[in-house]
DRENPA-3360 file (N, C-alpha, C; in nm, 2 decimals, always signed):
BEGIN
1 = MKTNIAVF = -7.79/-7.85/-2.64/-7.65/-7.89/-2.63/-7.55/-7.79/-2.70 ~ -7.45/-7.75/-2.63/-7.35/-7.66/-2.69/-7.27/-7.73/-2.80 ~ -7.24/-7.66/-2.90/-7.16/-7.72/-3.01/-7.02/-7.65/-3.03 ~ -7.01/-7.53/-2.98/-6.90/-7.44/-3.00/-6.87/-7.41/-3.14 ~ -6.98/-7.41/-3.22/-6.97/-7.39/-3.37/-7.06/-7.27/-3.41 ~ -7.01/-7.18/-3.49/-7.09/-7.08/-3.56/-7.10/-7.12/-3.70 ~ -7.22/-7.12/-3.76/-7.24/-7.16/-3.90/-7.27/-7.03/-3.97 ~ -7.19/-7.00/-4.08/-7.20/-6.89/-4.16/-7.25/-6.93/-4.30;
9 = MEVFNEEG = -7.35/-6.86/-4.35/-7.40/-6.89/-4.48/-7.43/-6.76/-4.56 ~ -7.39/-6.75/-4.68/-7.42/-6.64/-4.77/-7.52/-6.68/-4.87 ~ -7.63/-6.61/-4.89/-7.74/-6.65/-4.98/-7.79/-6.53/-5.06 ~ -7.86/-6.57/-5.17/-7.93/-6.47/-5.25/-8.04/-6.54/-5.32 ~ -8.16/-6.49/-5.30/-8.29/-6.54/-5.36/-8.29/-6.69/-5.35 ~ -8.30/-6.74/-5.23/-8.30/-6.88/-5.20/-8.43/-6.92/-5.13 ~ -8.54/-6.86/-5.16/-8.66/-6.89/-5.08/-8.70/-7.04/-5.10 ~ -8.66/-7.10/-5.21/-8.70/-7.24/-5.23/-8.62/-7.34/-5.15;
17 = RIENCCEF = -8.50/-7.29/-5.10/-8.41/-7.39/-5.03/-8.38/-7.34/-4.89 ~ -8.40/-7.22/-4.85/-8.35/-7.16/-4.73/-8.40/-7.23/-4.61 ~ -8.53/-7.27/-4.61/-8.59/-7.33/-4.49/-8.53/-7.47/-4.46 ~ -8.52/-7.55/-4.57/-8.45/-7.68/-4.55/-8.31/-7.67/-4.50 ~ -8.24/-7.57/-4.56/-8.10/-7.56/-4.52/-8.09/-7.51/-4.37 ~ -8.17/-7.42/-4.33/-8.17/-7.37/-4.19/-8.21/-7.49/-4.10 ~ -8.30/-7.57/-4.14/-8.34/-7.69/-4.06/-8.22/-7.78/-4.03 ~ -8.14/-7.80/-4.14/-8.02/-7.88/-4.13/-7.91/-7.83/-4.04;
25 = FKWADELI = -7.91/-7.69/-4.02/-7.80/-7.63/-3.95/-7.84/-7.55/-3.83 ~ -7.96/-7.56/-3.78/-8.01/-7.49/-3.67/-7.95/-7.54/-3.54 ~ -7.88/-7.65/-3.54/-7.82/-7.71/-3.42/-7.70/-7.63/-3.37 ~ -7.64/-7.55/-3.46/-7.52/-7.47/-3.42/-7.55/-7.37/-3.31 ~ -7.45/-7.34/-3.23/-7.47/-7.23/-3.13/-7.52/-7.10/-3.19 ~ -7.46/-7.07/-3.31/-7.50/-6.95/-3.38/-7.52/-6.99/-3.53 ~ -7.63/-6.94/-3.59/-7.65/-6.95/-3.73/-7.66/-6.81/-3.79 ~ -7.56/-6.77/-3.87/-7.56/-6.64/-3.92/-7.58/-6.64/-4.07;
33 = IFDKGSTD = -7.68/-6.57/-4.12/-7.71/-6.57/-4.26/-7.68/-6.43/-4.31 ~ -7.59/-6.43/-4.41/-7.56/-6.30/-4.49/-7.64/-6.30/-4.62 ~ -7.73/-6.21/-4.62/-7.82/-6.21/-4.74/-7.77/-6.09/-4.83 ~ -7.75/-6.12/-4.96/-7.70/-6.03/-5.06/-7.81/-5.95/-5.13 ~ -7.91/-5.90/-5.05/-8.02/-5.82/-5.10/-8.12/-5.89/-5.18 ~ -8.16/-6.01/-5.13/-8.26/-6.09/-5.20/-8.39/-6.01/-5.23 ~ -8.45/-6.04/-5.34/-8.57/-5.98/-5.38/-8.69/-6.07/-5.36 ~ -8.67/-6.19/-5.31/-8.78/-6.28/-5.28/-8.80/-6.29/-5.13;
41 = RTVELAKK = -8.85/-6.40/-5.08/-8.88/-6.41/-4.93/-8.77/-6.48/-4.85 ~ -8.65/-6.48/-4.91/-8.54/-6.54/-4.84/-8.52/-6.49/-4.69 ~ -8.51/-6.36/-4.68/-8.49/-6.30/-4.55/-8.60/-6.33/-4.45 ~ -8.72/-6.31/-4.50/-8.84/-6.35/-4.41/-8.84/-6.49/-4.36 ~ -8.81/-6.58/-4.45/-8.80/-6.72/-4.41/-8.68/-6.75/-4.32 ~ -8.57/-6.69/-4.35/-8.45/-6.72/-4.27/-8.47/-6.67/-4.12 ~ -8.55/-6.56/-4.11/-8.57/-6.51/-3.97/-8.66/-6.60/-3.89 ~ -8.72/-6.70/-3.94/-8.79/-6.80/-3.86/-8.69/-6.89/-3.79;
49 = YTDKVIVI = -8.57/-6.89/-3.83/-8.47/-6.98/-3.77/-8.36/-6.91/-3.69 ~ -8.33/-6.78/-3.73/-8.23/-6.71/-3.66/-8.26/-6.56/-3.66 ~ -8.22/-6.49/-3.56/-8.23/-6.34/-3.56/-8.10/-6.28/-3.61 ~ -8.01/-6.36/-3.66/-7.88/-6.31/-3.71/-7.89/-6.32/-3.86 ~ -7.97/-6.24/-3.92/-7.98/-6.23/-4.07/-7.93/-6.09/-4.10 ~ -7.82/-6.08/-4.17/-7.75/-5.96/-4.20/-7.75/-5.93/-4.35 ~ -7.80/-5.82/-4.39/-7.81/-5.79/-4.53/-7.68/-5.72/-4.57 ~ -7.62/-5.77/-4.68/-7.49/-5.71/-4.72/-7.50/-5.68/-4.87;
57 = PYSDTTTF = -7.41/-5.60/-4.92/-7.42/-5.56/-5.07/-7.41/-5.69/-5.16 ~ -7.47/-5.68/-5.27/-7.47/-5.79/-5.37/-7.34/-5.80/-5.43 ~ -7.29/-5.92/-5.46/-7.18/-5.94/-5.55/-7.20/-6.07/-5.63 ~ -7.13/-6.09/-5.74/-7.15/-6.20/-5.82/-7.09/-6.33/-5.76 ~ -7.00/-6.31/-5.67/-6.93/-6.43/-5.61/-6.95/-6.42/-5.46 ~ -6.89/-6.52/-5.39/-6.89/-6.52/-5.24/-6.79/-6.42/-5.19 ~ -6.84/-6.32/-5.11/-6.76/-6.21/-5.06/-6.75/-6.21/-4.91 ~ -6.84/-6.27/-4.84/-6.85/-6.25/-4.69/-6.72/-6.29/-4.62;
65 = SHKYVADY = -6.65/-6.39/-4.68/-6.53/-6.44/-4.60/-6.42/-6.33/-4.59 ~ -6.42/-6.23/-4.68/-6.31/-6.13/-4.67/-6.34/-6.02/-4.56 ~ -6.47/-5.99/-4.54/-6.50/-5.88/-4.46/-6.59/-5.92/-4.34 ~ -6.71/-5.97/-4.38/-6.82/-5.98/-4.28/-6.79/-6.09/-4.18 ~ -6.73/-6.20/-4.21/-6.69/-6.30/-4.12/-6.58/-6.25/-4.03 ~ -6.49/-6.18/-4.09/-6.37/-6.13/-4.01/-6.42/-6.03/-3.90 ~ -6.53/-5.95/-3.93/-6.58/-5.85/-3.84/-6.68/-5.91/-3.74 ~ -6.73/-6.03/-3.76/-6.83/-6.08/-3.68/-6.77/-6.12/-3.54;
73 = KTDCEWYF = -6.84/-6.09/-3.43/-6.80/-6.12/-3.30/-6.88/-6.24/-3.25 ~ -6.81/-6.34/-3.20/-6.87/-6.46/-3.15/-6.78/-6.53/-3.05 ~ -6.84/-6.60/-2.95/-6.76/-6.67/-2.86/-6.73/-6.81/-2.91 ~ -6.79/-6.85/-3.02/-6.77/-6.99/-3.07/-6.62/-7.00/-3.12 ~ -6.57/-7.11/-3.10/-6.43/-7.14/-3.14/-6.41/-7.19/-3.28 ~ -6.52/-7.25/-3.33/-6.52/-7.32/-3.46/-6.62/-7.25/-3.56 ~ -6.57/-7.23/-3.68/-6.66/-7.18/-3.79/-6.69/-7.28/-3.89 ~ -6.81/-7.29/-3.94/-6.86/-7.39/-4.03/-6.92/-7.31/-4.15;
81 = FPTASSAI = -6.88/-7.35/-4.27/-6.93/-7.27/-4.39/-7.00/-7.36/-4.49 ~ -7.13/-7.39/-4.47/-7.21/-7.46/-4.57/-7.27/-7.35/-4.67 ~ -7.34/-7.40/-4.76/-7.41/-7.31/-4.85/-7.56/-7.35/-4.85 ~ -7.64/-7.28/-4.93/-7.78/-7.31/-4.94/-7.80/-7.44/-5.01 ~ -7.70/-7.50/-5.07/-7.70/-7.63/-5.14/-7.67/-7.74/-5.04 ~ -7.64/-7.71/-4.92/-7.59/-7.81/-4.82/-7.70/-7.88/-4.74 ~ -7.67/-8.00/-4.70/-7.74/-8.07/-4.60/-7.65/-8.16/-4.52 ~ -7.69/-8.20/-4.40/-7.60/-8.28/-4.31/-7.68/-8.38/-4.23;
89 = EPRLVKEL = -7.63/-8.49/-4.20/-7.69/-8.60/-4.13/-7.67/-8.58/-3.98 ~ -7.76/-8.62/-3.90/-7.75/-8.60/-3.75/-7.63/-8.67/-3.68 ~ -7.60/-8.79/-3.73/-7.49/-8.86/-3.67/-7.36/-8.79/-3.69 ~ -7.34/-8.73/-3.81/-7.22/-8.66/-3.83/-7.21/-8.54/-3.74 ~ -7.32/-8.47/-3.72/-7.33/-8.35/-3.63/-7.29/-8.40/-3.49 ~ -7.34/-8.51/-3.45/-7.31/-8.56/-3.31/-7.16/-8.58/-3.29 ~ -7.10/-8.65/-3.39/-6.96/-8.68/-3.38/-6.87/-8.56/-3.40 ~ -6.92/-8.46/-3.48/-6.85/-8.34/-3.50/-6.85/-8.26/-3.37;
97 = TKLTTSKN = -6.96/-8.26/-3.30/-6.97/-8.18/-3.18/-6.88/-8.23/-3.07 ~ -6.86/-8.36/-3.07/-6.77/-8.42/-2.97/-6.63/-8.37/-2.99 ~ -6.59/-8.34/-3.11/-6.46/-8.29/-3.14/-6.45/-8.14/-3.11 ~ -6.55/-8.06/-3.15/-6.54/-7.92/-3.13/-6.56/-7.88/-2.99 ~ -6.62/-7.96/-2.90/-6.63/-7.93/-2.76/-6.52/-7.99/-2.68 ~ -6.43/-8.06/-2.74/-6.32/-8.12/-2.67/-6.22/-8.01/-2.63 ~ -6.17/-8.02/-2.51/-6.07/-7.92/-2.46/-5.93/-7.94/-2.51 ~ -5.90/-8.06/-2.55/-5.76/-8.08/-2.59/-5.75/-8.13/-2.73;
105 = LPFDVISL = -5.83/-8.10/-2.82/-5.82/-8.14/-2.96/-5.70/-8.08/-3.03 ~ -5.61/-8.16/-3.07/-5.48/-8.10/-3.13/-5.49/-8.07/-3.28 ~ -5.61/-8.02/-3.32/-5.63/-7.99/-3.47/-5.70/-7.86/-3.48 ~ -5.68/-7.80/-3.60/-5.74/-7.67/-3.63/-5.85/-7.68/-3.74 ~ -5.85/-7.79/-3.81/-5.95/-7.81/-3.92/-6.01/-7.95/-3.90 ~ -6.14/-7.97/-3.93/-6.20/-8.10/-3.92/-6.25/-8.13/-4.06 ~ -6.20/-8.24/-4.12/-6.25/-8.29/-4.25/-6.39/-8.36/-4.23 ~ -6.48/-8.33/-4.32/-6.61/-8.39/-4.31/-6.63/-8.48/-4.44;
113 = PLKMFVLG = -6.68/-8.60/-4.42/-6.71/-8.69/-4.54/-6.82/-8.62/-4.62 ~ -6.80/-8.62/-4.75/-6.88/-8.54/-4.84/-6.94/-8.63/-4.95 ~ -7.07/-8.60/-4.98/-7.14/-8.65/-5.10/-7.18/-8.54/-5.18 ~ -7.13/-8.52/-5.30/-7.16/-8.41/-5.38/-7.24/-8.45/-5.50 ~ -7.35/-8.38/-5.52/-7.44/-8.41/-5.64/-7.43/-8.29/-5.73 ~ -7.40/-8.32/-5.86/-7.40/-8.22/-5.97/-7.49/-8.27/-6.08 ~ -7.59/-8.18/-6.12/-7.69/-8.22/-6.22/-7.75/-8.35/-6.19 ~ -7.78/-8.37/-6.06/-7.85/-8.49/-6.01/-7.77/-8.61/-5.99;
121 = ISSRQSPW = -7.64/-8.61/-6.01/-7.55/-8.73/-6.01/-7.44/-8.71/-5.90 ~ -7.43/-8.82/-5.83/-7.32/-8.83/-5.73/-7.24/-8.96/-5.77 ~ -7.11/-8.94/-5.80/-7.03/-9.06/-5.83/-6.88/-9.02/-5.81 ~ -6.80/-9.11/-5.77/-6.66/-9.09/-5.76/-6.59/-9.07/-5.89 ~ -6.66/-9.11/-6.00/-6.60/-9.09/-6.13/-6.64/-8.95/-6.18 ~ -6.73/-8.88/-6.12/-6.76/-8.74/-6.16/-6.64/-8.65/-6.14 ~ -6.63/-8.55/-6.23/-6.52/-8.45/-6.21/-6.53/-8.38/-6.07 ~ -6.66/-8.38/-6.02/-6.68/-8.32/-5.89/-6.69/-8.43/-5.78;
129 = GATFKNTC = -6.61/-8.53/-5.79/-6.62/-8.64/-5.71/-6.54/-8.64/-5.58 ~ -6.54/-8.52/-5.52/-6.47/-8.50/-5.39/-6.53/-8.59/-5.28 ~ -6.45/-8.65/-5.19/-6.51/-8.73/-5.09/-6.50/-8.67/-4.95 ~ -6.44/-8.55/-4.94/-6.44/-8.48/-4.81/-6.43/-8.33/-4.83 ~ -6.46/-8.26/-4.73/-6.45/-8.11/-4.74/-6.40/-8.06/-4.60 ~ -6.30/-7.97/-4.61/-6.24/-7.91/-4.49/-6.31/-7.78/-4.47 ~ -6.43/-7.78/-4.41/-6.51/-7.66/-4.40/-6.55/-7.63/-4.26 ~ -6.50/-7.70/-4.16/-6.51/-7.67/-4.02/-6.37/-7.63/-3.97;
137 = IRKTALKL = -6.35/-7.50/-3.94/-6.22/-7.44/-3.92/-6.22/-7.37/-3.78 ~ -6.11/-7.39/-3.71/-6.10/-7.32/-3.58/-6.07/-7.17/-3.61 ~ -6.14/-7.08/-3.54/-6.14/-6.94/-3.57/-6.00/-6.89/-3.57 ~ -5.91/-6.93/-3.49/-5.77/-6.88/-3.49/-5.69/-6.93/-3.61 ~ -5.73/-7.03/-3.68/-5.66/-7.08/-3.79/-5.72/-7.03/-3.93 ~ -5.83/-6.96/-3.92/-5.91/-6.92/-4.04/-5.83/-6.83/-4.13 ~ -5.82/-6.86/-4.26/-5.75/-6.78/-4.36/-5.86/-6.73/-4.46 ~ -5.87/-6.60/-4.47/-5.97/-6.54/-4.55/-5.91/-6.48/-4.68;
145 = STEVHKET = -5.98/-6.49/-4.79/-5.93/-6.44/-4.92/-6.04/-6.39/-5.00 ~ -6.01/-6.30/-5.10/-6.11/-6.26/-5.20/-6.10/-6.34/-5.33 ~ -6.01/-6.43/-5.33/-5.99/-6.51/-5.45/-6.11/-6.61/-5.47 ~ -6.17/-6.61/-5.59/-6.28/-6.69/-5.62/-6.25/-6.84/-5.60 ~ -6.35/-6.91/-5.53/-6.34/-7.05/-5.50/-6.24/-7.07/-5.38 ~ -6.17/-6.97/-5.33/-6.08/-6.99/-5.22/-6.10/-6.89/-5.11 ~ -6.23/-6.85/-5.09/-6.26/-6.74/-5.00/-6.23/-6.78/-4.85 ~ -6.25/-6.91/-4.82/-6.22/-6.95/-4.68/-6.12/-7.07/-4.69;
153 = GYHGDRVC = -6.01/-7.05/-4.61/-5.91/-7.15/-4.60/-5.86/-7.16/-4.46 ~ -5.74/-7.21/-4.44/-5.68/-7.22/-4.31/-5.53/-7.22/-4.31 ~ -5.48/-7.18/-4.20/-5.33/-7.18/-4.18/-5.29/-7.31/-4.12 ~ -5.17/-7.36/-4.16/-5.12/-7.48/-4.10/-5.17/-7.61/-4.16 ~ -5.14/-7.72/-4.10/-5.17/-7.85/-4.16/-5.23/-7.94/-4.05 ~ -5.28/-7.89/-3.95/-5.33/-7.97/-3.84/-5.48/-8.01/-3.87 ~ -5.50/-8.11/-3.95/-5.63/-8.15/-4.00/-5.67/-8.28/-3.94 ~ -5.79/-8.28/-3.88/-5.85/-8.40/-3.82/-5.93/-8.48/-3.93;
161 = KQLLDLDS = -5.90/-8.60/-3.95/-5.97/-8.68/-4.05/-6.04/-8.80/-4.00 ~ -6.06/-8.81/-3.87/-6.12/-8.93/-3.81/-6.27/-8.94/-3.84 ~ -6.34/-8.84/-3.89/-6.48/-8.85/-3.92/-6.50/-8.91/-4.06 ~ -6.39/-8.92/-4.14/-6.41/-8.96/-4.28/-6.45/-9.11/-4.29 ~ -6.44/-9.19/-4.19/-6.48/-9.33/-4.20/-6.63/-9.35/-4.16 ~ -6.69/-9.24/-4.11/-6.83/-9.25/-4.07/-6.92/-9.28/-4.20 ~ -7.02/-9.35/-4.18/-7.12/-9.37/-4.29/-7.23/-9.27/-4.27 ~ -7.19/-9.14/-4.26/-7.28/-9.03/-4.24/-7.21/-8.91/-4.31;
169 = YLYHFTHG = -7.29/-8.82/-4.37/-7.23/-8.73/-4.47/-7.28/-8.58/-4.46 ~ -7.19/-8.49/-4.50/-7.23/-8.36/-4.54/-7.26/-8.37/-4.69 ~ -7.37/-8.32/-4.73/-7.42/-8.32/-4.87/-7.41/-8.19/-4.94 ~ -7.38/-8.19/-5.07/-7.38/-8.07/-5.14/-7.46/-8.09/-5.27 ~ -7.58/-8.03/-5.28/-7.67/-8.05/-5.40/-7.66/-7.92/-5.48 ~ -7.58/-7.93/-5.59/-7.56/-7.81/-5.67/-7.59/-7.83/-5.81 ~ -7.62/-7.72/-5.88/-7.65/-7.72/-6.03/-7.76/-7.82/-6.06 ~ -7.87/-7.80/-6.01/-7.99/-7.89/-6.03/-8.03/-7.89/-6.18;
177 = RVETLFER = -7.99/-7.79/-6.25/-8.03/-7.78/-6.40/-7.91/-7.73/-6.47 ~ -7.90/-7.76/-6.60/-7.79/-7.71/-6.69/-7.80/-7.56/-6.69 ~ -7.91/-7.50/-6.70/-7.93/-7.36/-6.70/-7.86/-7.29/-6.58 ~ -7.88/-7.35/-6.46/-7.82/-7.30/-6.34/-7.67/-7.32/-6.34 ~ -7.62/-7.43/-6.39/-7.48/-7.45/-6.40/-7.41/-7.34/-6.49 ~ -7.47/-7.32/-6.61/-7.41/-7.22/-6.69/-7.42/-7.07/-6.64 ~ -7.53/-7.05/-6.57/-7.54/-6.91/-6.51/-7.43/-6.89/-6.41 ~ -7.41/-6.99/-6.33/-7.30/-6.98/-6.22/-7.16/-6.98/-6.28;
185 = HNRYSKEE = -7.14/-7.07/-6.38/-7.01/-7.07/-6.45/-6.98/-6.93/-6.51 ~ -7.09/-6.87/-6.57/-7.07/-6.74/-6.63/-7.02/-6.64/-6.53 ~ -7.09/-6.63/-6.42/-7.06/-6.53/-6.31/-6.92/-6.55/-6.26 ~ -6.89/-6.68/-6.22/-6.76/-6.70/-6.15/-6.64/-6.69/-6.25 ~ -6.65/-6.75/-6.37/-6.54/-6.74/-6.46/-6.51/-6.60/-6.50 ~ -6.62/-6.52/-6.52/-6.60/-6.38/-6.56/-6.53/-6.30/-6.45 ~ -6.57/-6.33/-6.32/-6.51/-6.26/-6.21/-6.37/-6.30/-6.19 ~ -6.34/-6.43/-6.21/-6.20/-6.47/-6.20/-6.11/-6.40/-6.30;
193 = ARALREAG = -6.15/-6.39/-6.42/-6.07/-6.32/-6.53/-6.06/-6.18/-6.49 ~ -6.16/-6.11/-6.45/-6.16/-5.97/-6.41/-6.06/-5.95/-6.30 ~ -6.06/-6.03/-6.19/-5.98/-6.02/-6.08/-5.83/-6.04/-6.12 ~ -5.80/-6.14/-6.20/-5.67/-6.16/-6.25/-5.61/-6.04/-6.33 ~ -5.70/-5.99/-6.41/-5.65/-5.87/-6.49/-5.62/-5.75/-6.40 ~ -5.71/-5.73/-6.30/-5.69/-5.62/-6.21/-5.56/-5.63/-6.13 ~ -5.53/-5.76/-6.10/-5.41/-5.78/-6.02/-5.28/-5.79/-6.11 ~ -5.30/-5.78/-6.24/-5.19/-5.79/-6.34/-5.13/-5.93/-6.35;
201 = QLNLRAEF = -5.22/-6.03/-6.33/-5.18/-6.17/-6.33/-5.24/-6.25/-6.44 ~ -5.31/-6.18/-6.53/-5.39/-6.25/-6.64/-5.29/-6.30/-6.74 ~ -5.29/-6.44/-6.77/-5.20/-6.50/-6.86/-5.27/-6.60/-6.94 ~ -5.29/-6.58/-7.07/-5.36/-6.67/-7.16/-5.30/-6.81/-7.17 ~ -5.17/-6.81/-7.17/-5.10/-6.94/-7.17/-5.14/-7.03/-7.05 ~ -5.14/-6.96/-6.93/-5.17/-7.03/-6.81/-5.32/-7.08/-6.82 ~ -5.41/-7.00/-6.87/-5.55/-7.04/-6.87/-5.57/-7.15/-6.97 ~ -5.50/-7.15/-7.09/-5.51/-7.25/-7.18/-5.45/-7.38/-7.13;
209 = NALIKAFF = -5.34/-7.37/-7.05/-5.28/-7.49/-6.99/-5.38/-7.55/-6.89 ~ -5.45/-7.46/-6.82/-5.55/-7.51/-6.72/-5.66/-7.59/-6.79 ~ -5.70/-7.54/-6.91/-5.81/-7.61/-6.99/-5.76/-7.75/-7.03 ~ -5.63/-7.75/-7.08/-5.58/-7.88/-7.13/-5.57/-7.98/-7.01 ~ -5.52/-7.93/-6.89/-5.51/-8.01/-6.77/-5.65/-8.06/-6.73 ~ -5.75/-7.98/-6.74/-5.89/-8.02/-6.71/-5.93/-8.13/-6.80 ~ -5.90/-8.12/-6.93/-5.94/-8.22/-7.03/-5.88/-8.36/-6.99 ~ -5.75/-8.36/-6.96/-5.68/-8.48/-6.92/-5.74/-8.54/-6.79;
217 = YVTIKKRV = -5.77/-8.44/-6.70/-5.83/-8.49/-6.57/-5.96/-8.56/-6.59 ~ -6.04/-8.51/-6.68/-6.17/-8.56/-6.71/-6.16/-8.70/-6.79 ~ -6.08/-8.70/-6.89/-6.07/-8.81/-6.98/-5.98/-8.92/-6.93 ~ -5.86/-8.89/-6.87/-5.76/-8.99/-6.83/-5.78/-9.03/-6.68 ~ -5.77/-8.93/-6.60/-5.78/-8.96/-6.45/-5.91/-9.01/-6.40 ~ -6.02/-8.93/-6.43/-6.15/-8.97/-6.39/-6.22/-9.06/-6.48 ~ -6.19/-9.06/-6.61/-6.25/-9.15/-6.71/-6.40/-9.14/-6.70 ~ -6.45/-9.02/-6.70/-6.60/-9.00/-6.68/-6.68/-9.05/-6.79;
225 = FMMGWDGV = -6.62/-9.06/-6.91/-6.70/-9.11/-7.02/-6.73/-9.26/-7.01 ~ -6.67/-9.33/-6.92/-6.71/-9.47/-6.89/-6.85/-9.47/-6.82 ~ -6.90/-9.36/-6.78/-7.03/-9.35/-6.72/-7.14/-9.34/-6.82 ~ -7.10/-9.35/-6.95/-7.20/-9.34/-7.06/-7.24/-9.19/-7.08 ~ -7.36/-9.17/-7.12/-7.40/-9.03/-7.16/-7.40/-8.94/-7.04 ~ -7.42/-9.00/-6.92/-7.41/-8.92/-6.80/-7.27/-8.86/-6.78 ~ -7.17/-8.95/-6.81/-7.03/-8.91/-6.80/-7.00/-8.81/-6.91 ~ -7.05/-8.82/-7.03/-7.03/-8.73/-7.13/-7.08/-8.59/-7.09;
233 = ALGLAYLS = -7.20/-8.59/-7.04/-7.26/-8.46/-6.99/-7.18/-8.40/-6.88 ~ -7.14/-8.48/-6.78/-7.07/-8.42/-6.67/-6.93/-8.37/-6.71 ~ -6.87/-8.45/-6.80/-6.74/-8.41/-6.85/-6.74/-8.28/-6.92 ~ -6.84/-8.26/-7.01/-6.85/-8.14/-7.09/-6.89/-8.02/-7.00 ~ -6.97/-8.05/-6.90/-7.01/-7.94/-6.80/-6.89/-7.89/-6.73 ~ -6.81/-7.99/-6.68/-6.69/-7.95/-6.61/-6.59/-7.87/-6.70 ~ -6.57/-7.92/-6.82/-6.48/-7.85/-6.91/-6.53/-7.71/-6.95 ~ -6.66/-7.69/-6.95/-6.71/-7.56/-6.99/-6.67/-7.45/-6.90;
241 = YFMMKFLY = -6.64/-7.48/-6.78/-6.60/-7.37/-6.69/-6.46/-7.32/-6.73 ~ -6.37/-7.41/-6.77/-6.24/-7.37/-6.81/-6.24/-7.30/-6.94 ~ -6.33/-7.35/-7.03/-6.34/-7.28/-7.16/-6.39/-7.14/-7.14 ~ -6.49/-7.12/-7.06/-6.55/-6.98/-7.03/-6.44/-6.89/-6.97 ~ -6.37/-6.95/-6.88/-6.26/-6.87/-6.81/-6.16/-6.82/-6.91 ~ -6.12/-6.91/-7.00/-6.02/-6.88/-7.11/-6.08/-6.77/-7.20 ~ -6.20/-6.78/-7.24/-6.26/-6.68/-7.33/-6.28/-6.55/-7.26 ~ -6.32/-6.55/-7.13/-6.33/-6.42/-7.06/-6.19/-6.36/-7.04;
249 = SWEQLRGL = -6.09/-6.44/-7.02/-5.96/-6.39/-7.01/-5.91/-6.33/-7.14 ~ -5.94/-6.40/-7.25/-5.90/-6.35/-7.38/-5.98/-6.22/-7.41 ~ -6.10/-6.21/-7.37/-6.18/-6.09/-7.39/-6.13/-5.97/-7.32 ~ -6.08/-6.00/-7.19/-6.02/-5.89/-7.11/-5.90/-5.84/-7.18 ~ -5.81/-5.93/-7.23/-5.69/-5.88/-7.29/-5.71/-5.82/-7.43 ~ -5.81/-5.87/-7.50/-5.84/-5.82/-7.63/-5.91/-5.69/-7.63 ~ -5.97/-5.66/-7.51/-6.03/-5.53/-7.50/-6.17/-5.52/-7.56 ~ -6.24/-5.64/-7.57/-6.37/-5.64/-7.62/-6.47/-5.57/-7.54;
257 = DLGVYREE = -6.44/-5.56/-7.41/-6.54/-5.49/-7.32/-6.53/-5.34/-7.34 ~ -6.44/-5.29/-7.42/-6.43/-5.14/-7.44/-6.51/-5.09/-7.56 ~ -6.58/-5.18/-7.63/-6.66/-5.15/-7.74/-6.58/-5.17/-7.87 ~ -6.57/-5.30/-7.90/-6.48/-5.34/-8.01/-6.52/-5.29/-8.15 ~ -6.64/-5.27/-8.17/-6.69/-5.23/-8.31/-6.71/-5.08/-8.32 ~ -6.67/-5.00/-8.22/-6.70/-4.86/-8.22/-6.64/-4.79/-8.33 ~ -6.51/-4.81/-8.35/-6.43/-4.74/-8.46/-6.48/-4.78/-8.59 ~ -6.51/-4.91/-8.62/-6.56/-4.95/-8.75/-6.70/-4.88/-8.78;
265 = ILKIRETW = -6.78/-4.88/-8.68/-6.92/-4.82/-8.70/-6.90/-4.67/-8.73 ~ -6.81/-4.60/-8.66/-6.79/-4.46/-8.69/-6.74/-4.43/-8.83 ~ -6.65/-4.52/-8.88/-6.60/-4.51/-9.01/-6.71/-4.52/-9.11 ~ -6.80/-4.62/-9.09/-6.91/-4.64/-9.19/-7.00/-4.52/-9.18 ~ -7.02/-4.46/-9.07/-7.11/-4.34/-9.06/-7.04/-4.23/-9.13 ~ -6.91/-4.22/-9.13/-6.84/-4.11/-9.20/-6.86/-4.12/-9.35 ~ -6.87/-4.25/-9.40/-6.89/-4.26/-9.54/-7.03/-4.22/-9.58 ~ -7.12/-4.23/-9.49/-7.26/-4.18/-9.52/-7.26/-4.03/-9.51;
273 = DEDGR = -7.18/-3.97/-9.42/-7.17/-3.83/-9.41/-7.11/-3.77/-9.54 ~ -7.02/-3.85/-9.60/-6.95/-3.79/-9.72/-7.02/-3.83/-9.85 ~ -7.07/-3.95/-9.86/-7.13/-4.00/-9.99/-7.27/-4.03/-9.99 ~ -7.33/-4.03/-9.87/-7.47/-4.08/-9.86/-7.57/-3.97/-9.86 ~ -7.54/-3.85/-9.89/-7.64/-3.74/-9.89/-7.74/-3.76/-10.00;
% end
């Protein structure tokens, strides 16, 4: 059955998840895997499901949206952007396909009902408690960016929300362990700070305000601490990203990456040259 959908996925060292993920999305007319130079069996396993496995240069963040998707040639009208953390139920695919194969659909984006799991927990009280995701986008409305967390977007406001009432979901299983969460927080927050400095837009006051806003979001709006110790853990995990981004931004402006103790060490060496003979 034709779906009129091309699924794009960027992966790196995902041999433990790539087969399940490909099983969930092999229904698409095209399944395109961008591999960032994996050193495990990711490419080998992905090729069992698609011949469109394209090796691209490694980067710490998602980069394909800026170049590789834009350059890719396909007859599919709709683009879908899951990750190796994603899964989807068949009923949702069936209803989605009805929309993407419709000749007169007056929308450019289709919202999908979302269940998001972070550190093993899915709850509307979680800071990551999103209930939908606009990740199926008409090719002509696709908006690409190199900005971290905003690599794929869309032009206009013609968003279809009729699938949100389905009792069937797109799932996102992310940060299965605290170690994984901090590893990804570290990469993404550092890259955000670097990109802002490179663009001349790094502002510590803005980053501190973002941290304060996140604190009130967690404690006042979401009230995650009402979930008990699970809420405490999720709240601290969420806030840690904004703390790391502030610290990396401060580091960039402070110049710590240039060798902050170099002059002090040279001065101490000079005292040895003068008095330590």
